[in-house]
C-alpha positions in Angstrom: -34.3 64.7 -50.7 -31.8 62.3 -52.3 -29.4 62.5 -49.3 -32.2 61.9 -46.9 -33.3 58.7 -48.7 -29.7 57.5 -48.9 -29.2 58.1 -45.1 -32.5 56.1 -44.4 -31.3 53.2 -46.6 -27.9 53.1 -44.9 -29.6 53.3 -41.4 -31.9 50.4 -42.4 -29.1 48.3 -43.7 -27.0 49.0 -40.6 -29.9 48.1 -38.3 -30.5 44.9 -40.3 -26.8 44.0 -40.1 -26.8 44.6 -36.3 -29.9 42.5 -35.9 -28.5 39.8 -38.1 -25.2 39.7 -36.1 -27.1 39.6 -32.8 -29.3 36.8 -34.1 -26.3 34.8 -35.4 -24.5 35.4 -32.1 -27.5 34.1 -30.2 -27.8 31.1 -32.5 -24.1 30.4 -32.1 -24.3 30.8 -28.4 -27.2 28.4 -28.2 -25.3 25.9 -30.4 -22.2 26.0 -28.2 -24.4 25.9 -25.0 -26.1 22.8 -26.4 -22.6 21.3 -27.1 -21.5 22.1 -23.5 -24.8 20.6 -22.1 -24.2 17.5 -24.2 -20.6 17.2 -23.0 -21.7 17.7 -19.4 -24.5 15.1 -19.8 -22.0 12.6 -21.4 -19.4 13.3 -18.7 -22.0 12.8 -15.9 -23.1 9.5 -17.6 -19.5 8.3 -17.8 -18.8 9.3 -14.2 -21.9 7.4 -13.2 -20.8 4.3 -15.1 -17.3 4.5 -13.4 -18.9 5.0 -10.0 -21.2 2.0 -10.4 -18.3 -0.1 -11.8 -16.2 0.8 -8.7 -19.1 -0.2 -6.4 -19.4 -3.5 -8.3 -15.7 -4.2 -8.2 -15.5 -3.5 -4.4 -18.6 -5.5 -3.6 -18.7 -9.1 -2.4 -20.7 -10.0 -5.5 -17.8 -9.4 -7.9 -16.0 -12.7 -8.3 -14.4 -12.3 -11.7 -10.9 -13.8 -11.7 -10.1 -12.6 -15.2 -7.6 -9.7 -15.4 -9.9 -7.9 -17.9 -13.7 -7.8 -18.0 -15.9 -6.0 -20.5 -19.5 -5.5 -19.6 -22.5 -3.4 -20.3 -24.1 -2.0 -17.2 -27.3 -0.6 -18.7 -28.1 -3.0 -21.5 -27.5 -0.3 -24.1 -25.2 -0.8 -27.1 -23.7 2.7 -26.7 -22.6 2.0 -23.1 -19.8 -0.2 -22.1 -17.3 -0.6 -19.3 -13.9 -2.3 -19.2 -12.5 -3.4 -15.8 -8.8 -4.4 -15.6 -7.2 -5.5 -12.4 -4.0 -7.1 -11.3 -2.1 -7.8 -8.1 0.4 -5.2 -7.0 2.5 -6.5 -4.1 0.1 -7.0 -1.2 -2.7 -5.0 -2.9 -4.6 -4.8 -6.2 -4.5 -2.3 -9.0 -7.8 -1.5 -10.8 -8.2 0.4 -14.1 -11.8 1.2 -15.2 -12.6 2.8 -18.6 -16.2 3.8 -19.4 -17.4 4.3 -23.0 -20.5 6.1 -24.3 -20.6 6.5 -28.1 -17.3 8.1 -29.1 -16.6 9.4 -25.6 -14.6 7.7 -22.9 -13.4 8.3 -19.4 -11.1 6.3 -17.1 -9.9 6.0 -13.5 -7.2 3.8 -11.8 -6.7 3.1 -8.2 -5.1 0.8 -5.6 -7.3 -1.1 -3.3 -7.0 -3.5 -0.3 -9.2 -4.7 2.5 -10.4 -3.3 5.8 -8.7 -4.9 8.8 -10.0 -8.2 10.2 -11.6 -8.3 13.6 -8.5 -9.6 15.4 -6.7 -6.4 14.3 -9.0 -4.2 16.3 -6.7 -4.8 19.2 -3.2 -3.4 20.0 -1.4 -6.7 20.5 -1.6 -10.4 19.7 1.2 -12.4 21.4 1.2 -16.1 20.7 1.0 -18.4 23.8 4.3 -20.2 24.3 3.7 -20.7 28.0 5.6 -17.5 29.0 4.4 -14.3 30.6 4.9 -10.9 28.9 7.0 -8.5 31.0 6.7 -4.7 30.8 9.6 -2.4 31.7 10.1 1.4 31.9 7.7 3.6 29.9 6.0 0.8 28.1 2.3 1.5 27.3 -0.2 -0.9 25.8 -3.4 0.9 24.8 -6.2 -1.2 23.4 -7.5 -4.7 23.8 -4.9 -7.5 24.0 -4.7 -11.2 23.1 -1.9 -12.6 25.3 -0.6 -15.9 26.8 -2.5 -17.4 29.7 0.5 -16.7 31.9 -0.5 -13.0 31.6 1.4 -9.7 31.9 3.7 -8.8 34.7 6.0 -5.8 35.5 9.6 -6.6 34.7 13.0 -5.3 35.7 16.0 -4.7 33.4 19.3 -2.9 34.3 17.9 -1.4 37.5 14.8 -0.2 35.7 11.4 -1.3 36.7 7.9 -0.6 35.3 6.9 3.1 35.6 3.0 2.9 35.7 0.4 1.6 38.0 -1.7 0.0 35.3 -0.1 -2.7 33.1 -2.4 -1.9 30.1 -5.5 -0.1 29.1 -8.2 -2.3 27.6 -9.5 -5.8 27.8 -7.5 -9.0 27.5 -8.2 -12.5 26.3 -6.1 -15.7 25.8 -4.1 -16.3 22.7 -3.2 -19.5 20.9 0.2 -21.1 20.3 0.2 -19.6 16.7 -0.6 -16.3 15.2 -3.8 -15.8 13.2 -3.1 -17.6 9.9 -2.3 -15.9 6.7 -4.4 -16.5 3.5 -2.7 -19.5 1.8 -3.5 -18.3 -1.7 -2.1 -14.9 -1.0 1.1 -16.4 0.5 1.5 -18.7 -2.5 1.1 -15.6 -4.8 3.8 -13.8 -2.8 6.0 -16.9 -3.2 5.5 -16.6 -7.0 6.4 -12.9 -6.8 9.7 -13.5 -5.1 10.4 -16.4 -7.5 11.3 -13.6 -10.0 14.6 -13.6 -8.2 15.3 -17.0 -9.7 16.0 -16.4 -13.4 14.9 -20.0 -14.3 11.4 -19.2 -13.1 10.8 -15.8 -14.7 7.9 -15.5 -17.0 8.3 -11.8 -17.8 10.2 -9.9 -20.5 13.4 -8.4 -19.2 13.8 -4.6 -19.6 16.9 -2.5 -19.3 17.0 0.5 -17.1 17.8 2.9 -20.0 16.9 6.2 -18.3 17.2 8.0 -15.0 13.5 8.8 -15.0 10.8 6.2 -15.6 7.1 6.8 -14.9 4.8 4.1 -16.0 1.0 4.3 -15.7 -1.0 1.5 -14.3 -3.0 1.3 -17.5 0.2 0.4 -19.3 2.3 -2.8 -19.4 4.5 -3.3 -16.3 8.1 -2.1 -16.7 10.4 -4.8 -15.3 14.0 -4.2 -14.6 15.7 -7.5 -13.9 19.4 -8.1 -13.2 21.5 -11.0 -12.1 23.9 -8.5 -10.5 23.5 -6.2 -7.5 21.5 -3.0 -8.3 22.2 0.5 -6.9 19.3 2.9 -7.2 20.9 6.4 -7.0 20.0 9.7 -8.6 17.0 8.1 -10.3 13.2 8.6 -10.4 11.0 5.5 -10.7 7.3 5.9 -10.3 4.2 3.8 -10.9 4.0 0.5 -12.7 7.7 -0.5 -12.2 9.2 -3.6 -10.7 12.9 -3.8 -9.9 14.4 -7.3 -9.3 17.9 -8.4 -8.5 19.3 -11.9 -8.0 21.6 -10.5 -5.3 21.2 -7.2 -3.6 19.4 -3.9 -4.1 20.8 -0.7 -2.5 18.5 2.3 -2.4 20.2 5.7 -1.9 18.6 8.7 -0.4 19.0 10.5 -3.8 16.5 8.1 -5.4 12.9 9.1 -5.9 10.7 6.1 -5.7 6.9 6.1 -5.7 4.5 3.2 -5.8 7.0 0.8 -7.2 7.9 -2.8 -6.2 11.5 -3.9 -5.2 12.4 -7.6 -5.0 15.8 -9.2 -4.0 17.3 -11.6 -1.5 18.7 -8.6 0.4 17.6 -5.0 0.3 19.2 -2.0 2.0 17.5 1.4 2.2 20.0 4.2 2.7 20.2 6.8 5.5 17.6 9.6 5.0 15.7 8.0 2.2 12.1 9.1 1.8 9.5 7.5 -0.5 6.7 5.1 -1.0 7.3 1.5 -2.2 6.8 -2.2 -1.5 9.9 -4.2 -0.7 10.1 -8.0 -0.7 13.3 -9.7 0.5 14.1 -13.3 1.2 17.2 -13.1 3.4 17.8 -9.6 4.8 16.2 -6.2 4.9 18.0 -3.2 6.3 16.7 0.3 6.9 19.4 2.9 7.8 18.8 5.9 10.1 16.1 8.4 9.4 14.3 6.5 6.7 10.7 7.6 6.0 8.3 5.3 4.1 5.0 6.9 3.3 1.6 5.1 3.1 0.9 2.6 1.7 4.5 1.2 2.0 5.2 -2.5 2.6 8.3 -4.2 4.1 8.0 -8.0 3.7 10.6 -10.6 4.6 9.5 -14.0 3.1 11.3 -17.2 4.0 12.2 -19.6 1.3 12.6 -23.4 1.8 16.1 -23.1 0.3 17.2 -20.5 2.9 19.2 -22.1 5.7 20.4 -18.9 7.4 18.4 -16.8 9.8 16.4 -14.2 7.9 16.5 -10.8 9.5 15.0 -7.3 9.3 17.1 -4.5 10.8 15.6 -1.1 11.3 18.0 1.5 12.6 17.3 4.7 14.6 14.6 7.3 13.9 12.8 5.4 11.1 9.1 6.2 10.4 6.9 3.9 8.4 3.2 4.2 7.5 2.1 0.9 6.1 2.7 -2.8 6.8 5.8 -4.7 8.1 5.8 -8.5 7.8 8.3 -11.2 8.6 7.1 -14.6 7.5 8.8 -17.8 8.2 7.3 -19.5 5.2 8.8 -23.0 4.5 12.2 -22.3 6.0 13.4 -24.1 9.1 14.5 -21.0 11.2 12.0 -18.3 12.2 12.7 -14.7 11.1 14.2 -12.1 13.4 13.3 -8.4 13.4 15.5 -5.9 15.3 14.3 -2.3 15.7 16.3 0.5 17.2 15.1 3.6 19.2 13.1 6.4 17.6 11.0 4.0 15.6 7.4 5.0 14.6 5.0 2.7 12.7 1.5 3.7 11.7 0.0 0.5 10.7 0.4 -3.3 11.0 3.4 -5.2 12.4 3.3 -9.0 11.8 6.2 -11.3 12.7 5.9 -15.1 13.2 9.4 -15.2 14.7 11.5 -13.2 17.1 11.0 -9.4 17.5 13.1 -6.9 19.3 10.7 -4.0 19.3 11.5 -0.4 20.2 9.7 3.0 19.8 6.0 3.4 19.0 3.4 1.5 17.0 0.2 3.3 16.3 -1.7 0.3 15.2 -1.6 -3.4 15.8 1.2 -5.8 16.6 1.1 -9.6 16.0 4.2 -11.5 17.1 5.3 -15.0 18.2 8.1 -13.9 20.6 9.4 -10.6 22.0 13.1 -10.4 22.9 15.1 -7.6 24.5 18.9 -7.5 24.2 20.9 -5.8 27.0 24.6 -6.4 26.9 25.2 -10.1 26.8 21.8 -10.8 28.3 18.8 -11.8 26.2 15.4 -11.3 27.8 12.5 -13.3 26.4 9.0 -11.7 26.1 10.2 -8.3 27.5 9.1 -4.9 26.2 11.2 -2.0 27.4 10.0 1.6 26.7 7.7 0.5 23.9 4.3 2.1 23.2 1.6 0.1 21.2 -1.6 2.2 20.8 -4.4 0.9 18.6 -6.5 3.9 19.3 -4.1 6.2 17.4 -4.4 4.2 14.2 -6.2 6.1 11.5 -9.7 4.9 10.7 -8.8 5.3 7.0 -6.0 2.7 7.2 -6.6 -0.1 4.7 -4.9 -3.5 5.0 -4.3 -6.4 2.6 -6.1 -9.6 1.8 -3.1 -11.7 2.9 -4.5 -11.4 6.5 -7.1 -14.1 6.9 -10.8 -13.1 7.3 -10.2 -9.6 5.8 -12.9 -6.9 5.9 -14.6 -5.4 2.9 -12.5 -4.1 0.0 -11.8 -0.4 0.0 -9.7 2.1 -2.0 -6.2 3.0 -0.7 -5.2 5.7 -3.3 -6.2 7.1 -6.7 -3.7 7.5 -9.5 -3.6 10.4 -11.9 -4.5 9.6 -15.6 
């Protein structure tokens, strides 16, 4: 009888313990589930704040000029949003951080502008009272704005025009000048290249102390400034980094460059280099064979009033660029000159208010003052030989920059990892 009672007691205690453990487990499970639900609700609330902040920033109603703006979107003390933005080359960097209680979330991105209406065409050639002549396999696909003298088939080195139709699209008359650039944006670019002049610098100089520098766009910009020539070789530079030389910058194919800005009087990008960057030069810009620049890269030659020599962009064979190429005369006396060799492919915008020797293909839009073609000792003005310009092949997702007058709405170019 005693053993039976003992067994019953043990069984009762065992059942009680099992039930208690199960109940505690259920309570604990409910507790953690409640925590996860709370985290999810907070995360969704923060995501919503960031989403609404992005909508506000990209809207036409956001006119804040301050680099940092703090606001409360929902009139609640526990909610707040910080929006930081600053210019990054031709584009703008935005950093948004949302707060809710002790929780926070952030996103950063690069944004620009949709293309203006006059870039919905393949070609804008300024009217200097001369016809445009097409030779060989030249194809113009998309609407054109051309001189009143029109387009004609041409003849160079025993080669005529290969097709029956001169172009595919509608044509209209151009003006003696290209569509103007935004004066404020041009002035800002002028201030950017003023970093070359050490007497005008307003930034703290940093030394290139490592072969690998990655700076987030929520951090202070890392400036590497030198009065000597700079060689970027066997180095990784990514993010919020600006490299400036008073003389010359040479970029080797061994360099890994992503999203950075490079500024110098002259810049040379070595054979076989591949990367993504914005380059601003004031005298010469050279791309060697087989260079590949990924979206959203920028090549900009900006004339200075102190520059008396002809400024020049030279692009050698088999170069591929996705982004924007610009050659701006600025305040200097002589217009810029852009020379491009065979095998060239541009996906984007080509703007030159000077002389342009164009070859290869442009999937996008071209705006130039003068075309020239060199053959031996002969210079042909307003001749295109074996060139294809096709606006229809340009990606619908290509985003431009506010430097082009009458820009479209603001839009995101790329997101950055936090």
